C-alpha positions as CSV (number, residue, x, y, z in Angstrom):
1,M,152.6,119.7,-39.3
2,R,153.9,120.2,-42.8
3,V,156.9,122.5,-43.2
4,V,157.8,123.5,-46.7
5,F,161.2,125.2,-47.5
6,L,161.6,127.2,-50.7
7,T,165.1,127.2,-52.3
8,Y,166.4,128.7,-55.4
9,P,169.8,128.9,-57.2
10,G,172.4,130.7,-55.0
11,F,170.7,130.0,-51.7
12,Q,172.6,129.9,-48.4
13,S,172.8,126.3,-47.5
14,L,172.8,126.9,-43.7
15,D,169.6,128.9,-44.1
16,L,168.1,125.5,-45.2
17,T,169.9,122.9,-43.2
18,G,169.8,124.7,-39.9
19,P,166.0,125.1,-39.4
20,L,165.4,121.8,-41.4
21,E,167.4,119.9,-38.7
22,V,165.4,121.5,-35.9
23,F,162.1,120.4,-37.4
24,S,163.3,117.0,-38.3
25,L,164.7,116.3,-34.8
26,A,161.7,117.7,-33.0
27,G,159.3,115.2,-34.5
28,G,155.7,116.0,-35.4
29,Y,156.7,117.9,-38.5
30,E,156.6,116.6,-42.1
31,V,159.4,118.5,-44.0
32,E,159.6,119.2,-47.7
33,T,161.9,121.1,-49.8
34,V,160.9,122.7,-53.1
35,C,162.3,124.9,-55.9
36,M,160.8,126.4,-59.0
37,G,160.9,124.0,-61.8
38,G,162.3,121.2,-59.7
39,G,166.0,120.3,-58.9
40,P,168.7,119.9,-58.5
41,V,169.6,123.4,-57.3
42,R,173.1,124.7,-56.3
43,S,173.7,126.9,-53.3
44,H,175.9,129.9,-53.2
45,S,178.8,127.8,-51.8
46,G,178.5,125.3,-54.6
47,L,176.7,122.6,-52.7
48,A,174.3,120.7,-55.1
49,F,170.9,120.0,-53.5
50,V,168.0,118.0,-54.8
51,P,164.6,119.3,-53.5
52,D,161.9,116.9,-52.9
53,L,159.6,118.4,-55.7
54,A,159.1,121.3,-57.9
55,A,157.3,124.2,-56.1
56,E,154.6,124.1,-58.9
57,D,153.7,120.5,-57.7
58,C,153.6,121.5,-54.0
59,E,149.7,121.5,-53.3
60,G,147.5,121.4,-50.3
61,P,147.7,122.9,-46.8
62,I,151.0,124.0,-45.5
63,D,151.6,124.6,-41.7
64,T,154.9,126.6,-42.1
65,L,156.3,128.1,-45.2
66,V,160.0,128.9,-45.0
67,V,161.8,131.1,-47.6
68,V,165.5,130.8,-47.3
69,G,168.0,133.5,-48.0
70,G,171.3,133.8,-49.9
71,E,173.2,135.6,-52.6
72,G,170.6,134.2,-55.1
73,V,167.8,136.1,-53.5
74,V,168.3,139.0,-56.1
75,G,167.2,136.5,-58.8
76,A,164.3,135.2,-56.7
77,V,163.0,138.7,-56.0
78,G,163.1,139.5,-59.7
79,D,161.4,136.3,-60.8
80,T,157.6,136.8,-61.2
81,A,156.9,133.1,-61.0
82,T,158.7,132.8,-57.7
83,L,156.7,135.7,-56.2
84,D,153.4,134.5,-57.5
85,W,154.0,131.1,-56.0
86,V,155.0,132.6,-52.6
87,R,151.8,134.7,-52.5
88,E,149.6,131.7,-53.4
89,A,151.3,129.3,-51.0
90,A,151.0,132.0,-48.2
91,T,147.3,131.8,-48.6
92,R,147.2,128.1,-47.6
93,S,149.9,128.4,-44.9
94,R,149.2,128.8,-41.2
95,R,152.6,130.5,-40.7
96,V,154.9,132.2,-43.2
97,S,158.5,132.7,-42.5
98,S,162.0,133.7,-43.9
99,V,165.6,133.1,-43.0
100,C,168.1,135.9,-43.5
101,S,167.7,137.7,-46.8
102,G,164.8,135.5,-47.6
103,T,162.8,138.4,-46.1
104,F,163.3,140.3,-49.4
105,V,161.2,137.6,-51.1
106,L,158.4,138.0,-48.6
107,A,158.6,141.8,-48.9
108,A,158.6,141.7,-52.7
109,A,155.6,139.3,-52.6
110,G,153.7,141.9,-50.6
111,L,153.5,139.8,-47.4
112,L,155.3,142.4,-45.1
113,Q,153.3,145.5,-45.8
114,G,152.7,147.3,-42.5
115,R,154.6,144.6,-40.5
116,D,157.7,144.4,-38.4
117,A,160.5,142.3,-39.8
118,T,164.2,141.7,-39.7
119,T,167.0,140.3,-42.0
120,H,170.7,140.0,-42.1
121,W,172.3,143.0,-40.4
122,R,174.2,143.8,-43.5
123,V,171.1,144.5,-45.7
124,C,168.7,145.8,-43.1
125,G,169.2,149.3,-44.5
126,A,168.5,148.0,-48.1
127,L,165.3,146.4,-46.9
128,G,164.0,149.5,-45.5
129,E,165.0,151.5,-48.5
130,F,163.3,149.2,-51.0
131,F,160.3,148.4,-48.9
132,P,159.6,151.5,-46.8
133,E,156.2,149.9,-45.8
134,V,158.2,147.4,-43.7
135,T,159.4,148.4,-40.2
136,V,162.9,146.9,-40.1
137,H,164.6,145.9,-36.8
138,D,168.3,145.6,-37.2
139,D,168.9,144.6,-33.6
140,R,166.8,141.4,-33.5
141,I,167.6,137.7,-33.9
142,F,164.0,137.2,-35.2
143,V,160.8,139.1,-35.3
144,V,157.3,137.8,-35.0
145,D,154.4,139.8,-36.3
146,G,151.2,137.8,-36.1
147,E,151.9,134.6,-38.1
148,V,154.6,136.1,-40.2
149,W,158.1,135.3,-38.8
150,T,161.4,136.7,-40.1
151,S,164.9,136.0,-38.9
152,A,168.3,137.7,-39.2
153,G,171.5,136.4,-40.4
154,V,172.1,132.7,-41.3
155,T,172.2,130.8,-38.0
156,S,169.4,132.9,-36.5
157,G,167.1,130.6,-38.6
158,I,167.9,127.9,-35.9
159,D,166.8,130.3,-33.2
160,M,163.6,131.0,-35.0
161,A,162.8,127.3,-35.7
162,L,163.4,126.5,-32.0
163,A,161.1,129.2,-31.0
164,M,158.4,127.8,-33.4
165,V,159.0,124.3,-32.0
166,E,158.6,125.7,-28.4
167,R,155.3,127.3,-29.3
168,D,154.0,124.3,-31.2
169,L,155.3,121.4,-29.0
170,G,156.4,123.0,-25.8
171,P,159.7,124.0,-24.1
172,D,160.7,120.4,-23.2
173,T,160.9,119.6,-26.9
174,A,162.7,122.7,-27.9
175,L,165.3,122.0,-25.2
176,R,165.7,118.5,-26.3
177,V,166.5,119.6,-29.9
178,A,168.7,122.4,-28.7
179,R,170.8,119.9,-26.7
180,E,171.1,117.5,-29.6
181,L,172.3,120.4,-31.8
182,V,174.5,121.9,-29.0
183,V,173.0,125.3,-29.3
184,F,171.1,127.7,-26.9
185,V,167.6,126.5,-26.4
186,Q,166.6,130.0,-27.6
187,R,168.4,133.2,-27.9
188,P,165.9,136.0,-27.2
189,G,164.3,137.5,-30.2
190,G,165.3,140.9,-28.8
191,Q,169.0,139.9,-28.7
192,A,171.4,141.8,-30.9
193,Q,172.4,140.0,-34.1
194,F,176.1,139.8,-32.9
195,S,178.2,140.7,-30.0
196,T,179.2,144.3,-29.0
197,Q,182.7,143.8,-30.4
198,L,181.4,142.6,-33.7
199,S,178.6,145.3,-33.9
200,A,181.1,148.1,-33.3
201,S,183.4,149.1,-36.0
202,R,186.8,147.7,-35.8
203,P,189.1,150.6,-34.8
204,E,192.3,151.4,-36.6
205,H,194.1,153.1,-33.6
206,P,196.3,150.4,-31.9
207,A,195.4,151.7,-28.4
208,L,191.7,151.3,-29.1
209,V,192.2,147.7,-30.5
210,E,194.0,147.0,-27.2
211,L,191.2,148.4,-25.2
212,Q,188.5,146.3,-27.0
213,S,190.4,143.2,-25.8
214,W,191.2,144.5,-22.4
215,I,187.6,145.8,-21.4
216,P,185.8,142.5,-21.3
217,E,188.5,141.1,-19.0
218,H,188.2,143.9,-16.5
219,L,184.5,144.8,-16.3
220,D,184.8,145.4,-12.5
221,A,187.4,148.0,-13.0
222,D,187.1,151.8,-13.4
223,L,186.0,152.1,-17.1
224,S,185.1,155.8,-17.0
225,V,186.2,158.0,-19.8
226,P,189.1,159.4,-17.8
227,A,190.3,156.0,-16.8
228,L,190.1,154.6,-20.3
229,A,191.7,157.7,-21.8
230,E,194.6,157.4,-19.4
231,R,195.1,153.7,-20.5
232,A,195.1,154.8,-24.1
233,A,197.5,157.7,-23.4
234,M,195.1,160.3,-24.6
235,S,193.2,163.2,-23.1
236,P,189.6,162.5,-22.1
237,R,188.2,164.7,-24.7
238,H,190.4,163.4,-27.5
239,F,189.9,159.8,-26.5
240,A,186.0,160.1,-26.5
241,R,186.1,161.8,-29.9
242,V,188.5,159.1,-31.4
243,F,186.7,156.2,-29.8
244,T,183.2,157.3,-31.1
245,R,184.6,158.1,-34.6
246,E,186.3,154.6,-35.0
247,T,183.8,152.4,-33.3
248,G,180.5,154.1,-33.9
249,L,179.7,154.0,-30.2
250,T,180.5,156.3,-27.3
251,P,182.8,154.8,-24.7
252,G,180.0,154.7,-22.2
253,A,177.5,153.0,-24.6
254,Y,180.3,150.4,-25.6
255,V,181.1,149.6,-21.9
256,E,177.5,149.2,-21.0
257,S,176.8,146.9,-23.9
258,V,179.8,144.7,-23.0
259,R,178.7,144.5,-19.4
260,V,175.1,143.6,-20.4
261,E,176.3,141.0,-22.9
262,T,178.6,139.4,-20.2
263,A,175.8,139.6,-17.6
264,R,173.4,137.9,-20.0
265,R,175.8,135.0,-20.6
266,L,176.2,134.5,-16.8
267,L,172.5,134.6,-16.3
268,E,172.0,132.0,-19.0
269,S,174.7,129.6,-17.9
270,T,175.3,129.9,-14.2
271,A,173.3,129.9,-10.9
272,L,175.2,133.0,-9.6
273,P,173.0,135.3,-7.7
274,V,172.0,138.5,-9.5
275,D,174.0,140.8,-7.0
276,V,177.2,138.8,-7.5
277,I,176.8,139.0,-11.4
278,A,176.2,142.8,-11.0
279,R,179.4,143.3,-9.1
280,T,181.4,140.9,-11.4
281,C,180.2,142.7,-14.5
282,G,181.0,146.2,-13.0
283,F,177.4,147.4,-12.5
284,G,178.1,147.7,-8.8
285,T,174.4,147.1,-7.7
286,P,171.5,145.0,-9.0
287,E,169.5,148.2,-9.4
288,T,172.1,149.6,-11.9
289,M,172.2,146.3,-13.8
290,H,168.3,146.3,-13.8
291,R,168.3,149.8,-15.5
292,S,170.9,148.8,-18.1
293,F,169.0,145.7,-19.0
294,R,165.8,147.6,-19.4
295,R,167.5,150.1,-21.5
296,R,169.4,147.6,-23.7
297,I,167.2,144.6,-24.1
298,S,163.8,145.7,-22.6
299,V,163.8,143.1,-20.0
300,T,164.9,142.7,-16.3
301,P,167.8,140.4,-15.3
302,G,165.3,138.2,-13.3
303,A,163.0,137.8,-16.2
304,Y,165.7,137.1,-18.7
305,R,167.1,134.3,-16.5
306,H,163.6,132.9,-16.0
307,R,163.1,132.7,-19.7
308,F,166.6,131.9,-21.2
309,S,168.6,130.0,-18.5
310,A,169.5,126.6,-19.7
311,R,170.2,125.4,-16.2
């Protein structure tokens, strides 16, 4: 299966090397790298890279076309020759994909009209603004819409590539590659792009900063608004207002997200029974954890463990 990576000046080197290593280690793939006009081409970090050939010389059927992202995507989106090549290459590709902000290239080439997609969390808003015909998901690691795949920020390209390998060659091959790279065999496509602590805004109030560190270590404690307010030395009403203003999440939503995130890690990495995980993470009962999982990641704890456990 022929995989072709399109690079350009200012690309993000990890957008290329991460997925490229996945396909190379999997076996069964012929990997090529191209850029308009031929190389060498310099990444945003300054790394000089020599593609295999000029994009103009890349002919014949392609199994998977991968457009990488990076700071240089602005130039790529504005280059008519690049967009024309992507459109033409897509017609002879079984599967078209992008890593990170490479999604903008697919959108500018008209390949995402009426489709679901994602990109780096920082520019999801811009993608939706410039390309309103695209349904943008800012809470996804990668999105699959037919044979068009888009991934979120940087290392999510590895997750997407592993998912492709699993679909093409089976879960055993994907697991072997993941172990070799020392990464999760596959984070779920519906997983948030980053942890609750990173997705929430960093508070300025010292008491809230301390709470963000304390909460994950005390998930089985009373984390109600009155209890958290008392710890922060505020009235419940004032605490709820300040917490929401500074983090962008209500106290309840933040606590539930941290509990789900911790439970997810335990389901992935341990054999602990669901009821034990529910108590450990402060849900109390498996039924409560079940409802939170359905609400947050649209899957039950049991189904999540069955699909994503590395054990």
